[in-house]
C-alpha positions in Angstrom: 0.1 0.0 0.6 1.7 3.2 -1.2 1.5 6.5 0.9 -2.1 7.5 -0.5 -4.1 4.3 0.2 -2.6 4.5 3.8 -3.6 7.9 4.6 -7.5 6.8 3.4 -7.5 3.9 4.9 -6.4 6.0 7.5 -9.5 8.9 7.2 -11.9 5.9 6.6 -11.0 4.4 10.5 -11.3 7.8 12.0 -14.1 8.6 10.3 -15.5 5.2 11.4 -14.3 5.1 14.9 -16.0 9.0 15.2 -19.5 7.8 13.7 -18.8 4.8 16.3 -18.8 7.0 19.0 -22.2 8.5 18.5 -24.3 5.7 17.7 -24.5 2.0 17.4 -22.9 -0.1 14.4 -26.4 -0.8 12.7 -27.2 2.9 12.7 -24.2 3.8 10.7 -24.3 4.1 7.0 -21.4 3.8 4.2 -22.6 7.0 3.4 -22.0 9.0 6.8 -18.5 7.3 6.5 -17.4 8.5 3.1 -19.1 12.1 4.2 -16.9 12.0 7.4 -14.0 11.0 5.8 -14.1 13.2 3.2 -14.0 10.3 -0.2 -15.9 9.2 -2.9 -18.0 6.2 -2.5 -15.3 4.5 -5.1 -12.8 5.5 -2.8 -14.1 3.9 -0.4 -15.0 0.2 -2.0 -11.9 0.1 -3.4 -10.8 -0.6 -0.2 -13.5 -2.4 1.9 -16.4 -4.3 -0.2 -19.1 -3.9 2.9 -19.1 -1.8 6.2 -18.9 -5.9 7.3 -15.3 -5.8 5.9 -14.8 -2.2 7.3 -15.8 -3.9 10.9 -13.4 -6.8 10.4 -10.3 -4.3 9.3 -10.6 -3.0 12.5 -11.0 -5.7 14.2 -7.7 -7.3 13.0 -6.0 -4.0 13.2 -7.2 -4.0 17.3 -6.1 -7.8 17.5 -3.0 -8.3 15.9 -1.7 -5.5 18.2 -3.6 -6.9 21.2 -2.7 -9.6 21.1 1.0 -10.0 19.8 3.5 -12.6 21.2 6.2 -9.3 21.9 5.0 -7.4 24.7 6.8 -3.9 24.1 7.2 -0.6 26.3 4.3 1.7 25.1 3.1 4.7 26.5 0.3 3.7 29.0 2.5 0.7 30.2 5.6 -1.3 29.9 5.3 -5.0 30.1 8.6 -5.8 27.8 10.0 -7.3 31.0 7.3 -9.5 31.9 5.9 -12.9 30.1 2.9 -14.4 32.5 -0.7 -14.8 31.4 -1.4 -12.0 33.7 0.5 -9.7 32.2 -1.2 -10.6 28.9 -4.2 -10.1 29.8 -3.6 -6.7 31.8 -2.0 -5.9 28.0 -4.8 -6.8 26.2 -7.0 -4.5 29.1 -5.1 -1.6 28.0 -5.0 -1.8 24.4 -9.2 -2.4 24.8 -9.4 1.1 26.9 -7.7 2.8 24.7 -10.8 1.8 22.2 -13.1 2.7 25.2 -14.8 5.5 24.0 -16.0 4.0 20.6 -15.9 0.0 21.9 -19.6 0.1 23.6 -20.9 0.7 20.0 -19.9 -2.2 18.4 -20.7 -3.4 21.3 -24.1 -3.4 20.3 -26.3 -5.0 17.9 -25.1 -7.3 14.9 -21.1 -6.0 15.2 -20.9 -7.9 18.6 -21.2 -11.0 16.6 -18.7 -10.4 14.5 -16.2 -8.5 17.3 -16.9 -11.4 19.9 -16.3 -13.7 17.3 -13.1 -13.0 16.5 -12.3 -11.8 20.1 -13.7 -15.3 21.3 -11.0 -17.3 18.5 -7.9 -14.8 20.0 -8.6 -15.7 23.0 -9.3 -19.5 22.9 -5.6 -19.0 21.6 -4.6 -17.6 24.3 -5.7 -19.3 27.5 -5.1 -22.5 26.2 -1.8 -22.3 26.5 -2.6 -21.8 31.0 -5.2 -24.5 31.0 -2.5 -27.3 31.1 -1.8 -25.0 34.4 -4.9 -25.7 36.3 -5.8 -27.9 39.1 -9.2 -28.2 38.1 -10.6 -31.2 37.4 -12.8 -30.0 34.6 -12.2 -31.5 31.0 -9.8 -28.9 29.3 -12.4 -28.2 26.7 -14.9 -27.1 29.6 -12.2 -24.6 31.2 -11.1 -23.1 28.0 -15.0 -22.4 27.3 -15.7 -21.0 30.3 -12.2 -18.6 30.1 -12.6 -17.5 27.2 -17.4 -16.5 28.0 -16.0 -15.5 31.3 -13.3 -12.5 30.1 -15.5 -11.5 26.4 -18.1 -10.9 29.0 -15.8 -8.6 31.6 -14.9 -6.6 28.6 -18.7 -6.5 28.0 -19.3 -5.1 31.5 -16.3 -3.2 31.9 -17.2 -0.9 28.6 -20.5 -0.1 30.5 -18.4 0.1 33.9 -15.4 2.4 32.8 -14.3 3.6 36.5 -11.9 0.2 36.8 -8.3 -0.2 35.5 -7.1 -2.8 33.5 -5.4 -3.9 36.9 -8.3 -4.2 38.9 -10.4 -5.8 35.9 -7.8 -8.2 35.2 -8.1 -9.3 39.4 -11.8 -9.7 38.9 -11.3 -12.1 36.2 -8.7 -14.0 38.0 -11.2 -14.0 40.8 -13.6 -16.5 38.7 -11.2 -18.8 37.0 -9.3 -22.0 38.2 -5.7 -21.0 37.2 
């Protein structure tokens, strides 16, 4: 992608996330995104076939960094020296917190299924690594499902109760899991 294409893509993402701050995903139209991004319809469709594809790309961009194996020092946090699961979960929460201004707009209506599908898939990969550490007698696939669903629901709850820090949310989550 050349610089012009990257700039246009950033404008589309910015317009889309700004709109998500104002209303739910279902109410947002491609025309609103085009108008806010100040681009033509053809330009939008040269980057994304549908609004759902735009949401998929946004989720991919968020999750590629959030779930990266390599934790690095960042402006709001530094997990570069620790590599345990609690640090990874807190890292995820810090990045979700950065998107908290528009995350409630994604977690409403049909877009919730798209977002949660991606999110749970990444969570399964993360939590598969720690299931073997559990001393619980329940089957591993049950424990994995429990952890993934519990964390996903914790994040949904957090979008409505944003007064808690990522460390506090991680602590709440850890109180409910068998690891």
